[in-house]
C-alpha positions in Angstrom: -108.7 17.9 86.0 -106.1 15.5 84.6 -102.5 15.8 83.7 -101.6 18.6 81.4 -101.1 16.4 78.3 -101.5 19.1 75.6 -98.8 21.3 77.2 -96.5 18.3 77.3 -97.1 17.8 73.5 -96.3 21.4 72.8 -93.1 21.6 74.8 -91.6 18.3 73.6 -91.0 19.2 70.0 -89.7 22.6 71.0 -87.2 21.1 73.4 -86.0 18.5 70.9 -85.6 21.1 68.2 -83.8 23.3 70.6 -81.4 20.5 71.5 -80.9 19.7 67.8 -80.0 23.4 67.1 -77.7 23.4 70.1 -75.9 20.4 68.7 -75.6 22.1 65.3 -74.1 25.2 67.1 -71.8 23.0 69.1 -70.5 21.3 65.9 -70.0 24.8 64.3 -72.8 24.4 61.7 -74.9 27.2 63.2 -74.0 30.7 64.1 -74.6 32.0 67.6 -77.0 34.7 66.3 -79.0 32.1 64.5 -79.2 29.9 67.6 -80.3 32.8 69.7 -83.0 33.7 67.2 -84.3 30.1 67.1 -84.3 29.8 70.9 -86.3 33.1 71.1 -88.8 31.8 68.5 -89.3 28.5 70.3 -89.7 30.1 73.7 -92.3 32.6 72.3 -94.1 29.6 70.6 -94.4 27.7 73.9 -95.4 30.8 75.8 -98.0 31.8 73.3 -99.7 28.4 73.3 -99.6 28.2 77.1 -100.9 31.8 77.4 -103.8 31.0 75.0 -104.7 27.9 77.0 -104.7 30.0 80.2 -106.7 32.8 78.6 -109.3 30.5 77.2 -109.7 28.7 80.5 -108.6 25.3 79.2 -106.0 25.0 81.9 -105.0 26.6 85.1 -101.6 28.1 85.9 -100.6 25.0 87.8 -101.5 22.7 84.9 -99.3 24.7 82.5 -96.3 25.1 84.9 -96.4 21.4 85.9 -96.7 20.3 82.3 -93.7 22.3 81.2 -91.7 21.2 84.1 -92.6 17.5 83.6 -91.6 17.7 79.9 -88.3 19.4 80.6 -87.4 16.8 83.3 -88.6 14.0 81.0 -86.4 15.2 78.1 -83.5 15.6 80.4 -83.8 12.1 81.7 -84.4 10.7 78.2 -81.2 12.3 76.8 -79.3 11.7 80.0 -78.3 15.4 80.1 -76.4 15.1 76.7 -77.8 18.2 75.1 
């Protein structure tokens, strides 16, 4: 078993899109309801892919949880917390 690379690839675009949407909301270009809707869609997307990988036996729970945690930490470090 290696590092959970596919999970990292799934979470990364979702996090960056979420941060972009947050910045739009912060600038006043996006309504709160629209931001909440997009966040729910992104979370459901990540959870559905992770759930499918668990169900199909491609990964174990630890792979998925560590992959998501690593990507969240990596994005936080790369953006220096400026979300």
